[in-house]
Each structure stands twice: as structure tokens, then as C-alpha cells.
N, C-alpha and C positions, 0 to 999 in steps of 0.2 A: 569604501571612499576616502577615510583617510589615508588607506596608501596609495592611494591613485596620485592624490592633492602632495602625498610627501613626495612622488614620484614625475611632479610637476604636468600629469594628462590628466583630464577632464575623465570622469567615471565613463559620463556618455561613450566618449570613443573607446574605454576599455568593452562596453557591453557591443559596441556595434564591432568592432575587431572581433571580439572570441563568437560572436551570430557570426560572421562569418566563416570564420575557422573550424566553427562546427559544423556550417554547410560544407562546405568544402571535404568535409572529411580529415582534417587536419587536429581537429580538437574531439577528445572523447571524454564525455564525463561516465561519474559512477558515485557510488555513495560510500560514504566510509562508514564505520560502527554498526552498531544491531541496539535491536530494542530493547531495552529490558523490563521487563515484568515487575511487579511487586509479588510475593508472597502469596498471596490469595488470588488473583489474575493468573500468574501460573499456574497454579494448581487447577481451577477453574476451563483452564485451554488444555490443558493435559487432561483430564476428566473429560472433556469434550470433544478430544480427536480419538481419545480411547473407546467412547458411545457410538464414533460413526464408524469410528473401523469395527467392529461390533454389530453395526445395525442397530444399535437400543435407540430410543425414542425418537425417531425419524419416522415420519409418515408416508406413506406410500405413495407412488407416483400415480398424479389422477391427468384424466384424459377430460374432463369438462370440472366446468365452474360447479358445477351443481355435484357433479361426486366428490369436488372438494368443501362444500356444503354441508351435504350427508353427512361423511367422517366428522366434520366440527361437531357435529349437533348430539352424535352417538357419543 
């Protein structure tokens, strides 16, 4: 907002022009940076991905809700 005001244009106009450019294919959006997890979360995610790739701690596929409930009760 401050930048738009400094350049003498309303922020609404900037948004309108950006939206039009995006629709017309003249504007491409992207994300910068990456998520940085703390050590515990990173370790938990690493273990979960490893377990999934090894097929550990996963429930089997079910064909009905009855089968899923029966599995959970055992």
C-alpha cells in the first residue's frame, strides 16, 4: 500500500491491473523460499516418510465402513 501511495497510484488500481495481466497470461506468480521446520518436526516428518515407504504403521485398504470398524475394534 505504501509503495502504491508513494508512486501516486491507488492500491485498488494495482490489484485490478495485476488481475487483468494474470488473466491475459502476462503475469506469472511463483513462491519464494521454503518452509523451515524445527528439528523435532523435521525428524518426525523424516520418520513418517520412511515408515510410509517401508509400509509400516499403515492400515490396510477397506472396501466398506464395516470392514474399517471391524479393523479398528481388533
